[in-house]
C-alpha positions as CSV (number, residue, x, y, z in Angstrom):
1,M,-5.0,-32.7,78.0
2,E,-5.2,-29.1,75.9
3,L,-3.9,-28.7,72.6
4,L,-2.9,-26.1,70.5
5,A,-6.1,-26.9,68.1
6,D,-7.7,-26.0,71.2
7,I,-6.9,-22.3,70.7
8,A,-6.7,-21.9,67.4
9,Y,-6.4,-22.4,63.4
10,A,-3.1,-23.5,61.1
11,R,-2.7,-23.8,57.2
12,S,0.7,-24.8,56.2
13,G,2.2,-24.1,53.1
14,D,6.0,-24.8,51.1
15,K,8.2,-24.0,49.1
16,G,11.2,-26.2,47.9
17,D,12.5,-27.3,51.3
18,V,11.0,-24.9,53.7
19,C,7.5,-25.5,55.2
20,N,5.6,-22.4,56.9
21,V,3.0,-22.7,59.2
22,G,0.5,-19.6,60.2
23,I,-1.3,-20.5,63.5
24,M,-3.9,-17.9,63.7
25,A,-5.5,-18.0,67.7
26,K,-9.4,-18.6,67.7
27,R,-10.1,-15.5,70.0
28,P,-7.8,-12.6,70.5
29,D,-7.5,-13.4,74.9
30,L,-5.9,-16.9,73.9
31,Y,-3.3,-14.7,71.5
32,P,-0.9,-14.3,74.4
33,L,-1.3,-18.1,75.1
34,V,0.2,-18.7,71.7
35,L,2.9,-16.6,71.8
36,R,3.4,-18.5,75.5
37,C,3.2,-22.0,73.5
38,V,4.4,-21.8,69.7
39,T,8.4,-21.2,70.3
40,P,10.8,-22.5,68.2
41,D,12.7,-24.5,71.0
42,A,8.4,-26.3,71.5
43,V,7.8,-26.6,67.6
44,G,11.4,-28.6,67.2
45,R,10.8,-30.8,70.1
46,H,6.9,-31.5,68.8
47,L,8.2,-31.8,65.5
48,A,11.8,-33.8,66.0
49,G,12.9,-36.2,62.8
50,L,10.7,-34.5,60.9
51,V,12.3,-31.0,60.0
52,S,15.9,-31.3,60.1
53,G,16.8,-26.9,60.0
54,D,16.1,-24.1,61.3
55,I,12.6,-22.5,63.1
56,A,11.4,-18.9,63.5
57,V,8.3,-18.1,64.7
58,Y,7.1,-14.6,63.7
59,R,4.4,-12.0,65.0
60,L,1.7,-11.1,63.6
61,D,0.2,-9.2,65.9
62,N,-2.1,-7.4,64.2
63,I,-4.2,-10.5,63.5
64,E,-3.4,-12.2,66.5
65,A,-1.1,-15.1,64.9
66,V,2.1,-16.6,64.4
67,N,4.1,-17.4,61.0
68,V,6.3,-20.8,61.5
69,V,9.2,-21.5,59.4
70,M,10.7,-24.2,59.0
71,R,13.8,-25.1,57.2
72,G,14.8,-28.9,55.9
73,A,10.6,-29.9,56.9
74,L,9.8,-31.9,53.6
75,G,13.0,-34.0,52.8
76,G,14.5,-31.9,50.5
77,G,11.3,-30.8,48.7
78,A,7.9,-31.5,46.6
79,T,10.1,-33.2,43.4
80,R,12.7,-34.7,45.7
81,T,11.0,-35.9,48.9
82,T,9.9,-40.0,49.5
83,R,7.4,-38.3,51.6
84,F,3.6,-39.0,51.4
85,D,2.9,-34.9,52.7
86,Q,5.5,-33.5,49.8
87,T,4.1,-30.5,50.2
88,G,4.0,-29.7,53.9
89,K,-0.1,-29.4,54.2
90,A,-0.2,-32.1,56.8
91,M,2.0,-30.2,59.4
92,A,-0.5,-27.3,60.1
93,T,-2.6,-30.0,61.7
94,A,0.7,-32.0,63.4
95,L,1.5,-28.8,65.0
96,L,-2.3,-28.6,66.0
97,R,-1.3,-31.6,67.8
98,M,1.0,-30.3,70.2
99,P,-0.1,-30.3,74.1
100,I,0.2,-26.8,75.2
101,E,2.1,-27.6,78.7
102,E,4.4,-29.6,76.4
103,A,5.1,-26.2,74.8
104,S,5.2,-23.9,78.0
């Protein structure tokens, strides 16, 4: 089973209850596959139970990357959540574990 981690790198961050994950293709020729795989619906299915709000995916064509913005993703934010990962740093790893066929 091929995972998003096989074709991309990722890093995540937070602002309140919003988590964003930057996903960059490992090679320029893999960027079209990243675009096909990383959609709001696919991310929502993969992170079901973790994200309660809207998910948006913004293309960054000049660097073969996308920025995934997830609202309602941190249980209220770093100072209010009871989650172990209060600032969403593990969300990048969680998203990289998304099977590519699940996203297609």
